[in-house]
N, C-alpha and C positions, 0 to 999 in steps of 0.2 A: 504494500500500500504506500509506504513512504517513497519508494523508488518511482511510483507513478506520479505522486505529487511533485517530486523534484523534477521529473521529466516534463510535466505540464507547466510548471513555473518557468523552466528553461525555455520551452517552446513559446510561451507567451512573452518572454522578455526580449526575444530576438527582434520582433517587429518594433517594439518600443525603443530599443537601442538604435535601430535604423532611423526612426523618425527623429530621435534626439540628435543624431549625427547629421541631420539635414538631408538624408537620402529621401528621394521621392520618386516613385515609379508608378506607372499605370499600365496595366495590361487590359486588353479587352476592346469593347466596341468604340470607346472614345478615341483611343490611340489608333485603332484600325481605320477609323474614318479619315485619318491623316494620310493613309497609304493607298496608292492605286497600283495595279498591275498593268503595265503598258504592253508587254510582249511576253510570250511564252513559247519557246522554240525548242524543238528536238534537234539534235545533231543528225544531219542526213546520213552520216556514216555510222550512226548508232552510239555516239559518244554521250557525254553527260548533257542533259538539257539545261537551258538557261532561262531564268525569268528576270525581267527588268521592270522598273517602274519609277514612280515619283513619290516623294514625301512633301506634303504641305503642312508645316508645323502650325497648328491652329492655336498654339498657346502663346502667352506673352513672355515665355522664358526659352532660352536656348536649350535644346534637348537632344539626347542621343536615342537611337532607335535600334531595336533588334527585330527583324522581320523573318518569320518562318513561313515558307510556302510548301505546299504539297504538290507534287507532280502526278497527274492523273491521266491515264490513257483513255482512248475513245470508248473502251468497255467499262470504264469506271474503276479500274484497278489502280491502286497506288503504285507508282513506279519510282519512288524516291522522295527525298525531302531536300530543301535548300534553305540556307540561312544567310541573311545579309545583315551586316552591322554598319551603321552610319554614326560616327563618333559625335558629330555636332551639326545640328541644323538650327540656325539662328531663329529667334522669336519671329513668328509669322513668315519665316523664310521657306525656301524650297531646296530640295536635293534629289539626286537620283540614287537608285540602289540596284544591285545586281546579285542574284543568288544562283549558284551552280548546283545542279542536282547531285545526289550522292550515288546514283546508279545510272548506268547507261539506259537510254530509251530511244525508241523510234516511233515514227508516226505522229499523228496529231495529238497534242496534249493540252490540258488545261492546267492552270496554276492558281488554285484558290489559296487565299491567305489562311494559314492555320492559326497564327497568333502574331500580335504586334505588341511589343513592350516599349514604352516611352519613358525615359528617365531624364530628370533635370540634369543638364550637363554642368560640370564644375566650372 
């Protein structure tokens, strides 16, 4: 019982420490609204697919972004993931991003956003 209580107290203290240190991040729909997918292409030779797009920082603070996309074939099968990181997008600014798939893929693909995390840049 005591070990559960200590574990619970520790788990609850981590977010409080992050807030006290000034860290601020947001994952989910608000951050995802800042990100668009412009292109999703498979390598004709069967190499790794690439997704590219744009970020429009809707906040009043410079922010960094981590963008996770899924690569999906025309049958609806997942054929890999890609992650793009953009270290700094100025307040109300724009930037481009590029994510390369983890697996080789051919044929037409779609690249839905899996998640977007926005963090206030230092």
